[in-house]
C-alpha positions in Angstrom: 39.0 -43.7 -47.6 38.3 -42.0 -44.3 34.9 -41.0 -45.5 34.1 -44.5 -46.6 35.2 -45.9 -43.2 33.1 -43.4 -41.3 30.1 -44.2 -43.5 30.5 -47.9 -43.0 31.0 -47.4 -39.2 27.8 -45.3 -39.0 25.8 -48.0 -40.9 27.2 -50.7 -38.6 26.3 -48.6 -35.6 22.8 -48.0 -36.8 22.0 -51.7 -37.3 21.6 -52.7 -33.6 19.3 -49.7 -33.1 17.0 -50.8 -36.0 17.2 -54.4 -34.9 16.2 -53.4 -31.4 13.3 -51.4 -32.7 12.0 -54.3 -34.7 12.6 -56.7 -31.7 10.7 -54.3 -29.4 7.8 -54.1 -31.8 7.6 -57.9 -32.1 7.8 -58.2 -28.3 5.1 -55.6 -27.9 2.8 -57.4 -30.3 3.4 -60.6 -28.5 2.6 -59.0 -25.2 -0.6 -57.5 -26.6 -1.6 -60.9 -27.9 -1.0 -62.6 -24.6 -2.9 -59.9 -22.8 -5.8 -60.2 -25.2 -6.0 -64.0 -24.5 -5.7 -63.4 -20.7 -8.6 -60.9 -20.9 -10.6 -63.2 -23.1 -10.4 -66.2 -20.8 -11.5 -64.1 -17.9 -14.9 -63.8 -19.6 -17.1 -66.8 -18.9 -19.0 -66.4 -22.3 -15.7 -66.6 -24.2 -14.5 -69.6 -22.3 -17.7 -71.6 -22.9 -18.0 -70.4 -26.5 -14.4 -71.5 -27.2 -14.9 -74.9 -25.5 -18.2 -75.6 -27.3 -16.6 -74.5 -30.7 -13.8 -77.0 -30.2 -16.2 -79.8 -29.3 -18.5 -79.0 -32.2 -15.5 -79.1 -34.5 -14.5 -82.6 -33.3 -18.1 -83.9 -33.7 -18.3 -82.4 -37.1 -15.1 -84.0 -38.2 -16.4 -87.4 -37.0 -19.7 -87.0 -38.8 -18.0 -85.9 -42.0 -15.9 -89.1 -42.0 -19.2 -91.1 -42.1 -21.1 -88.7 -44.3 -18.8 -88.2 -47.3 -18.2 -91.9 -48.1 -22.0 -92.3 -48.0 -22.8 -89.5 -50.4 -20.1 -90.7 -52.8 -22.2 -93.8 -53.4 -25.3 -91.7 -54.4 -26.2 -90.7 -57.9 -27.4 -87.2 -58.7 -27.9 -84.9 -61.6 -25.3 -83.2 -63.8 -25.8 -79.5 -64.1 -25.3 -77.5 -67.3 -22.4 -75.2 -66.7 -21.3 -73.1 -69.8 -18.2 -71.9 -68.0 -16.9 -75.4 -67.3 -17.8 -76.5 -70.8 -15.6 -73.8 -72.2 -12.7 -74.2 -69.6 -10.4 -77.2 -70.1 -9.8 -79.4 -67.1 -6.3 -79.8 -65.6 -5.1 -81.3 -62.3 -3.9 -78.3 -60.3 -4.2 -80.0 -56.9 -0.6 -79.1 -55.8 -1.1 -75.4 -56.8 -4.5 -75.3 -55.1 -3.1 -76.8 -51.9 -0.3 -74.2 -51.8 -2.5 -71.3 -52.8 -5.1 -72.2 -50.2 -3.2 -73.3 -47.1 -0.1 -71.2 -47.1 -2.0 -67.9 -47.0 -4.5 -69.4 -44.6 -1.7 -70.2 -42.2 -0.5 -66.5 -42.4 -4.1 -65.2 -41.7 -4.4 -67.6 -38.8 -1.1 -66.3 -37.3 -2.4 -62.7 -37.6 -5.7 -63.8 -35.9 -3.9 -65.2 -32.9 -3.6 -61.7 -31.5 -7.4 -61.3 -31.6 -9.2 -64.0 -29.7 -12.6 -62.6 -30.5 -12.0 -62.5 -34.3 -10.4 -66.0 -34.2 -13.5 -67.3 -32.4 -15.7 -65.6 -35.0 -13.8 -67.3 -37.9 -13.9 -70.7 -36.2 -17.6 -70.5 -35.3 -18.4 -69.3 -38.8 -16.5 -72.2 -40.5 -18.1 -74.8 -38.3 -21.6 -73.4 -38.9 -20.9 -73.2 -42.6 -19.6 -76.8 -42.8 -22.6 -78.0 -40.9 -25.0 -76.2 -43.3 -22.9 -77.6 -46.2 -23.5 -81.2 -45.0 -27.2 -80.5 -45.1 -27.2 -78.9 -48.5 -25.1 -81.7 -50.0 -27.6 -84.3 -48.6 -30.6 -82.3 -49.8 -29.2 -81.6 -53.3 -27.5 -84.7 -54.8 -25.3 -83.8 -57.6 -22.9 -85.8 -59.8 -19.6 -84.1 -60.5 -19.1 -81.9 -63.6 -17.9 -83.5 -66.8 -14.2 -83.8 -66.8 -14.0 -83.5 -63.0 -10.5 -84.4 -61.7 -10.3 -85.7 -58.1 -8.9 -83.0 -55.9 -6.0 -84.2 -53.8 -6.2 -82.2 -50.6 -4.1 -83.9 -47.9 -5.7 -82.0 -45.0 -9.3 -82.6 -46.0 -8.6 -86.2 -47.0 -7.3 -86.8 -43.5 -9.9 -84.9 -41.5 -13.1 -85.6 -43.5 -12.6 -88.0 -46.4 -10.8 -90.9 -44.7 -8.3 -90.9 -47.6 -11.1 -91.8 -50.1 -11.6 -90.0 -53.4 -14.7 -87.8 -53.0 -16.2 -85.9 -55.9 -19.9 -85.6 -54.8 -19.3 -83.0 -52.1 -20.5 -80.2 -54.4 -23.2 -77.7 -53.3 -21.7 -75.6 -51.9 -17.9 -75.1 -52.0 -16.3 -75.7 -48.7 -13.0 -74.1 -49.7 -14.8 -70.9 -50.9 -16.9 -70.8 -47.7 -13.9 -71.1 -45.5 -12.1 -68.3 -47.3 -15.2 -66.1 -47.0 -15.1 -66.7 -43.2 -11.7 -65.1 -43.1 -12.8 -62.3 -45.4 -15.8 -61.5 -43.1 -13.5 -61.0 -40.1 -10.7 -59.1 -41.8 -10.1 -55.4 -41.5 -11.0 -53.3 -44.6 -7.3 -52.6 -45.4 -6.7 -56.4 -45.8 -9.8 -57.4 -47.7 -8.3 -56.7 -51.1 -5.5 -59.2 -50.3 -8.1 -61.7 -49.3 -10.1 -60.9 -52.5 -7.1 -61.8 -54.6 -6.5 -64.9 -52.6 -10.1 -66.1 -53.1 -10.0 -65.3 -56.8 -6.9 -67.5 -57.3 -8.3 -70.4 -55.4 -11.8 -70.2 -57.0 -10.1 -70.1 -60.5 -8.1 -73.2 -59.6 -11.2 -75.0 -58.4 -12.9 -74.4 -61.7 -9.8 -75.4 -63.7 -9.8 -78.7 -61.7 -13.6 -79.0 -62.5 -13.9 -79.9 -58.9 -17.1 -77.7 -58.5 -19.8 -76.2 -60.6 -19.8 -72.4 -60.8 -23.0 -72.3 -58.8 -21.2 -74.0 -55.9 -18.8 -71.1 -55.6 -21.4 -68.4 -56.0 -23.6 -70.0 -53.4 -20.7 -70.1 -50.9 -20.0 -66.4 -51.6 -23.7 -65.6 -50.7 -24.2 -67.9 -47.7 -20.9 -67.3 -45.9 -21.2 -63.5 -45.4 -24.7 -63.9 -43.9 -23.3 -66.5 -41.4 -20.2 -64.4 -40.6 -22.3 -61.3 -40.0 -24.7 -63.2 -37.7 -21.8 -64.6 -35.7 -20.1 -61.2 -35.5 -23.3 -59.6 -34.1 -23.8 -62.5 -31.7 -20.3 -62.2 -30.3 -20.4 -58.4 -30.2 -23.1 -58.4 -27.6 -21.0 -60.4 -25.1 -17.4 -59.6 -26.1 -17.5 -55.9 -27.0 -14.6 -55.3 -24.6 -12.3 -57.5 -26.7 -10.6 -55.9 -29.7 -11.2 -57.3 -33.2 -8.8 -57.9 -36.0 -8.0 -54.4 -37.4 -8.9 -52.4 -34.3 
């Protein structure tokens, strides 16, 4: 009995020490993040880039609310997609929303400690979505056979004005956004992002919300834009750490 009491006492005594270590680590990470933002905002290039990125994002959201109802009225061509012909269509909007945005929130929380990497992701997303508006306008497509309207509350509110949109096809905005995170991630986290992207892309195909070529094009275009943004920021923000450094 004495041995048990002593063991229990030692375990109890160790708990505050472990708790204090974890608390100190969290506090240290918070301090590092705050210091990184303080350093970032002392750099004029970062301040202006961050401000212009926010303005560009607001302008893009406004244009999107006018653009997508317009393209929904157009008629385009239906592409032959053997994969979608083989794959039955199901409404997986709820699964897709959870699989997409919950991990994205976690990645954003990690990026908050790295202003340069967060700026890279935001700039990449805005450039990609701008290019996407152009490609959708230039390449009018009708939705795949069996397409089920994707109910994405966030996109519906920001870009679609709560209207059912199915002609926003080439290329996939969801895939491009995930690739923007992938481009800024450290090597040790890329495999997690790869699994995440694979799940979301599979759900998009099950929903028949996109052609296969829409997803493949996003996977090719996004890395090129992400790399260009990284090189562009590196020349002026080399003193700021990136995600994974």
